[in-house]
C-alpha positions as CSV (number, residue, x, y, z in Angstrom):
1,M,90.4,54.0,-30.1
2,S,88.7,55.1,-33.3
3,L,86.8,58.3,-33.5
4,K,84.2,58.6,-36.2
5,L,83.1,62.1,-37.3
6,R,80.0,62.3,-39.4
7,S,77.0,64.4,-40.3
8,R,74.2,64.5,-37.8
9,T,71.0,62.7,-38.7
10,K,67.4,62.8,-37.3
11,A,68.0,59.5,-35.6
12,D,70.8,61.1,-33.6
13,L,68.6,63.7,-32.0
14,P,67.6,61.8,-28.8
15,Q,71.3,61.3,-28.0
16,V,72.2,64.8,-29.0
17,A,69.5,66.2,-26.7
18,E,70.6,63.9,-23.9
19,L,74.2,65.1,-24.3
20,A,73.1,68.8,-24.5
21,N,71.1,68.4,-21.2
22,L,74.1,66.8,-19.5
23,I,76.4,69.6,-20.6
24,D,74.0,72.5,-19.8
25,P,71.2,71.2,-17.5
26,E,69.9,74.8,-16.9
27,W,68.8,75.0,-20.6
28,P,67.4,71.5,-21.4
29,V,66.1,70.6,-24.8
30,T,64.2,67.7,-26.3
31,A,64.8,65.8,-29.5
32,E,61.4,67.1,-30.7
33,K,62.4,70.7,-30.2
34,L,65.7,70.1,-32.0
35,E,63.8,68.7,-34.9
36,L,61.4,71.7,-34.9
37,W,64.3,74.2,-34.9
38,E,65.9,72.4,-37.8
39,S,62.6,72.4,-39.8
40,Q,62.0,76.1,-39.2
41,R,65.5,77.6,-39.7
42,D,65.9,80.1,-42.6
43,P,67.3,78.1,-45.6
44,K,69.1,81.2,-46.9
45,Y,71.8,80.7,-44.3
46,F,74.1,77.7,-44.4
47,R,74.2,75.3,-41.5
48,A,76.0,71.9,-40.9
49,D,75.7,69.7,-37.8
50,Y,78.0,66.8,-36.9
51,V,78.5,64.2,-34.2
52,A,81.5,62.3,-33.0
53,E,81.3,58.6,-32.0
54,L,84.0,56.8,-30.0
55,D,83.8,53.0,-30.4
56,G,80.1,53.5,-31.4
57,R,79.1,55.8,-28.6
58,L,78.1,59.4,-29.3
59,V,80.6,61.5,-27.3
60,A,80.4,64.9,-28.9
61,T,78.3,67.2,-31.1
62,G,79.2,70.3,-33.0
63,G,78.8,72.3,-36.2
64,F,78.9,75.7,-37.8
65,H,76.3,78.1,-39.4
66,E,76.0,81.4,-41.0
67,D,74.6,84.2,-38.8
68,G,71.1,85.1,-40.0
69,F,70.7,87.4,-37.0
70,A,73.6,89.6,-38.0
71,F,74.8,88.3,-41.4
72,E,78.3,88.9,-42.6
73,E,79.8,87.2,-45.7
74,G,82.3,84.6,-44.5
75,K,81.3,84.7,-40.8
76,Y,80.4,81.4,-39.1
77,W,79.3,80.5,-35.6
78,I,81.2,77.3,-34.6
79,R,80.6,75.0,-31.6
80,V,82.1,71.9,-30.1
81,E,80.4,70.1,-27.1
82,V,82.1,67.1,-25.6
83,H,80.6,64.7,-23.1
84,P,82.2,65.5,-19.6
85,E,83.4,61.9,-19.2
86,F,85.4,62.1,-22.5
87,R,87.1,65.4,-22.1
88,R,90.9,66.0,-22.0
89,R,91.4,63.1,-24.5
90,G,91.9,65.2,-27.6
91,I,88.3,64.7,-28.8
92,G,87.4,68.4,-28.7
93,A,90.6,69.4,-30.6
94,R,90.1,66.7,-33.2
95,F,86.4,67.6,-33.7
96,Y,87.3,71.3,-34.0
97,G,89.9,70.5,-36.6
98,F,87.4,68.4,-38.5
99,L,84.9,71.3,-38.5
100,L,87.6,73.7,-39.9
101,E,88.3,71.1,-42.6
102,Q,84.7,71.0,-43.6
103,L,84.5,74.8,-43.6
104,T,87.6,75.4,-45.8
105,P,85.7,75.1,-49.2
106,R,83.3,77.9,-48.0
107,N,86.2,80.3,-47.6
108,P,85.5,81.4,-44.0
109,K,86.8,84.8,-42.9
110,K,85.8,84.9,-39.3
111,L,84.7,82.4,-36.7
112,V,82.5,83.3,-33.7
113,A,81.8,81.2,-30.6
114,G,80.1,81.7,-27.3
115,G,80.7,80.7,-23.7
116,E,79.6,81.4,-20.2
117,S,81.9,83.2,-17.9
118,D,81.8,80.5,-15.2
119,K,82.6,77.7,-17.6
120,A,86.4,77.8,-17.2
121,E,87.1,74.7,-19.2
122,G,85.3,75.9,-22.3
123,L,86.9,79.3,-22.1
124,R,90.3,77.7,-21.9
125,F,89.5,75.7,-25.1
126,L,88.6,78.9,-27.0
127,S,91.7,80.7,-25.8
128,K,93.9,77.8,-26.7
129,H,92.5,77.8,-30.3
130,G,93.1,81.5,-30.8
131,F,89.7,83.0,-30.0
132,V,89.5,86.4,-28.4
133,Q,86.7,87.8,-26.4
134,E,84.8,90.6,-28.2
135,W,81.6,91.1,-26.2
136,E,79.9,90.4,-22.9
137,R,76.2,90.1,-22.2
138,L,75.0,90.5,-18.6
139,N,72.6,87.8,-17.4
140,S,70.2,88.2,-14.5
141,R,67.3,86.3,-13.0
142,W,64.2,87.0,-11.0
143,K,62.0,84.8,-8.8
144,A,58.3,85.5,-8.3
145,E,58.1,83.8,-4.9
146,G,57.8,86.5,-2.1
147,F,58.1,89.5,-4.5
148,D,56.0,92.5,-3.3
149,F,54.5,94.4,-6.2
150,R,52.9,97.1,-4.0
151,P,55.8,99.6,-4.1
152,Y,55.4,99.8,-7.9
153,A,51.6,100.4,-8.1
154,H,52.1,104.1,-8.8
155,L,53.8,103.3,-12.1
156,E,50.6,102.2,-13.7
157,Q,49.1,105.6,-13.1
158,T,52.1,107.2,-14.6
159,L,51.4,105.2,-17.8
160,R,47.8,106.2,-17.8
161,D,48.8,109.9,-17.3
162,E,50.8,109.7,-20.5
163,G,47.7,108.4,-22.3
164,L,49.3,105.0,-23.0
165,E,48.1,101.5,-22.4
166,I,49.4,97.9,-22.5
167,K,47.7,95.0,-24.2
168,S,48.8,91.4,-24.9
169,L,49.2,90.0,-28.3
170,A,46.4,87.6,-27.3
171,E,44.1,90.6,-26.8
172,L,45.1,92.3,-30.0
173,G,44.7,89.2,-32.1
174,L,47.0,86.7,-33.8
175,N,46.4,88.0,-37.3
176,D,48.9,89.1,-40.0
177,D,48.0,92.8,-39.7
178,T,48.9,92.8,-36.0
179,L,51.9,90.6,-36.5
180,R,53.3,92.8,-39.3
181,Q,53.1,95.8,-37.0
182,L,54.9,93.9,-34.3
183,W,57.5,92.7,-36.9
184,E,58.2,96.3,-37.9
185,L,58.3,97.5,-34.3
186,D,60.7,94.7,-33.4
187,W,63.1,95.7,-36.3
188,I,63.0,99.4,-35.2
189,L,63.8,98.6,-31.6
190,F,66.4,96.0,-32.4
191,Q,68.5,98.5,-34.2
192,D,69.0,100.3,-30.9
193,V,70.2,97.2,-29.0
194,P,73.9,97.7,-28.3
195,M,75.3,94.3,-29.0
196,G,78.2,95.4,-31.2
197,L,76.5,93.9,-34.3
198,E,74.9,95.1,-37.4
199,F,71.6,93.3,-37.5
200,T,69.8,91.6,-40.4
201,K,66.1,92.0,-40.8
202,R,64.2,88.8,-41.0
203,E,61.5,88.2,-43.6
204,F,58.0,88.4,-42.2
205,E,57.3,84.7,-42.6
206,Q,60.5,83.8,-40.8
207,F,59.6,86.2,-38.0
208,K,56.3,84.4,-37.6
209,K,58.0,81.0,-37.5
210,D,60.6,82.1,-35.0
211,E,58.3,84.0,-32.7
212,T,54.9,82.3,-32.8
213,Q,55.3,78.8,-34.2
214,T,57.1,77.3,-31.3
215,P,56.0,75.6,-28.1
216,D,57.7,78.4,-26.1
217,F,55.3,81.0,-27.5
218,V,52.7,82.4,-25.1
219,P,50.6,85.1,-26.7
220,E,49.4,86.4,-23.3
221,A,53.1,87.1,-22.5
222,V,53.8,89.3,-25.5
223,L,52.9,92.7,-24.0
224,I,52.7,95.7,-26.2
225,A,52.6,99.4,-25.2
226,L,50.1,101.4,-27.3
227,D,49.5,105.1,-27.9
228,P,45.9,105.4,-29.2
229,K,46.7,108.9,-30.4
230,R,49.4,107.6,-32.7
231,D,48.7,105.7,-36.0
232,D,52.0,105.0,-37.8
233,A,51.9,103.4,-41.3
234,L,54.2,100.6,-40.2
235,T,53.6,100.1,-36.5
236,G,50.1,101.4,-35.9
237,H,49.6,102.3,-32.3
238,M,52.5,100.2,-31.1
239,V,55.3,102.1,-29.3
240,G,57.1,99.4,-27.3
241,Y,56.9,95.8,-26.2
242,T,58.3,93.0,-24.1
243,Q,58.2,89.3,-25.0
244,L,58.4,86.4,-22.6
245,S,58.7,82.8,-23.7
246,Y,58.0,79.8,-21.4
247,I,60.7,77.2,-21.6
248,A,58.7,74.2,-20.3
249,E,61.8,71.9,-20.2
250,A,63.4,74.4,-17.7
251,G,60.2,75.4,-15.9
252,A,61.3,79.0,-16.4
253,W,60.5,82.1,-18.5
254,V,62.9,84.1,-20.7
255,I,62.6,87.7,-21.8
256,N,63.6,87.8,-25.4
257,M,63.1,91.5,-26.0
258,T,62.1,94.7,-24.1
259,G,62.2,97.9,-26.0
260,V,60.5,101.3,-26.4
261,M,60.6,103.8,-29.2
262,R,63.0,106.6,-28.6
263,E,60.4,109.4,-28.3
264,Y,58.5,107.4,-25.6
265,R,61.5,106.7,-23.4
266,G,61.7,108.3,-19.9
267,K,57.9,107.8,-19.5
268,K,58.2,104.6,-17.4
269,V,56.9,102.5,-20.4
270,A,59.7,99.9,-20.0
271,H,59.1,99.7,-16.2
272,N,55.4,99.0,-16.8
273,L,56.0,96.4,-19.5
274,K,58.5,94.6,-17.3
275,L,56.2,94.6,-14.3
276,R,53.3,93.4,-16.3
277,G,55.3,90.5,-17.4
278,M,56.5,89.7,-13.9
279,K,52.9,89.8,-12.7
280,L,51.9,87.3,-15.4
281,V,54.7,85.0,-14.3
282,A,53.7,85.2,-10.6
283,Q,50.0,84.7,-11.5
284,R,50.7,81.7,-13.7
285,G,52.5,80.0,-10.8
286,S,49.8,80.7,-8.2
287,E,47.1,79.5,-10.5
288,G,49.0,76.4,-11.6
289,H,48.7,77.1,-15.4
290,A,52.2,76.4,-16.4
291,T,53.3,72.8,-16.9
292,G,56.3,71.2,-18.4
293,Q,59.2,68.7,-17.9
294,R,60.3,70.5,-14.7
295,P,58.3,72.0,-11.9
296,Y,57.3,75.6,-12.4
297,S,60.0,77.8,-10.9
298,G,58.4,81.3,-11.3
299,E,61.8,82.4,-12.6
300,I,62.5,84.9,-15.3
301,R,65.8,84.9,-17.1
302,T,67.0,87.9,-19.1
303,T,70.2,89.4,-20.7
304,N,71.4,93.0,-21.1
305,D,74.4,94.5,-22.9
306,P,76.9,96.6,-20.9
307,P,76.3,99.8,-22.9
308,N,72.6,99.6,-21.9
309,R,73.2,100.3,-18.2
310,V,69.8,101.9,-17.8
311,M,67.9,98.7,-18.6
312,Y,70.3,96.5,-16.6
313,E,70.0,98.7,-13.5
314,M,66.3,98.9,-13.9
315,N,66.2,95.1,-13.8
316,L,68.3,95.0,-10.7
317,K,66.0,97.6,-9.0
318,L,63.1,95.3,-9.8
319,G,64.6,92.4,-8.0
320,F,66.6,90.7,-10.7
321,K,69.9,89.1,-9.4
322,P,73.2,89.1,-11.4
323,Y,74.1,85.7,-13.0
324,P,77.3,84.6,-14.8
325,S,77.7,86.5,-18.1
326,W,77.5,85.1,-21.6
327,L,80.7,85.9,-23.6
328,R,81.2,86.2,-27.4
329,F,84.5,85.3,-28.9
330,S,85.9,85.6,-32.4
331,K,88.9,84.6,-34.5
332,V,90.0,85.8,-38.0
333,V,90.7,82.9,-40.3
334,E,90.5,84.5,-43.8
335,G,92.9,82.9,-46.3
336,Q,93.8,79.9,-44.1
337,E,93.4,76.3,-45.2
338,F,92.8,73.4,-42.8
339,T,93.5,69.8,-43.4
340,V,93.0,67.1,-40.8
341,T,93.5,63.4,-41.7
342,G,92.9,60.1,-39.9
343,N,90.5,59.1,-37.1
344,E,92.9,57.9,-34.5
345,L,93.2,59.8,-31.2
């Protein structure tokens, strides 16, 4: 059997999406969304995507890219995804070797990969190829159905007693002045996220693309805590926020960020932000507003880092349930050269 490894093209995207959905049905994508992501990515950071064809059939996808989220010279995220029916035939190893060969001219220093804690086959592959776990992110999920908000009603009064309020981005307005304040707030808050990384600040225009120019964006679900008495040159009245995106393909919501400025912590601001988002999700379901490829689940998915036990435990107290963790792996490759020849398995 002859395995053909080549660069991914736009024409491949329907098959790439189909394979991605087969491999990870809980996070489905569409060809249209893959194309959008490609068009909106930051061109400052290198990326290359490839496919593998076996006797003309697309059986694997993969690639590597620089990390614009936490940039380091010579660090590349790398991935290989093989169709379940074609695993344990050497395709993954061959594809991985091919990617290393393509990377060699760029003088890579470190490779990074991700995997879920309940995906044993993928974890074995990473271990076999010398990757070592360096971080764990704790996943949890919440369902709106049957949730009783009444025990938390007093928290809203706590917020008012502090002289604070919450408004959505839709209420504040989708203009550059407001978005610039949110961009600055996001950067301040992200520097306190304990992910074991040194983050890279996005340019404002890239922030707008990533956060607002996507079908997942719901301005009513970007909830911002405000202190009317505060008027900062960068962030205005903003002192914290939470952002939920609606993934129509999955029928579920994702919390991308929840954070509060240090001087406002301990005032139940994060609790109120989280609960306001949960109420929005519950209301959207009861009113039938949310549509998509899958039925509306009323589910919220979120992730926390182990050092931030306070936020994780707050989520659990609010009814979130633990889910298999997401793991980050790395491998030092500085100074190595990789050569793979031939297409025969």
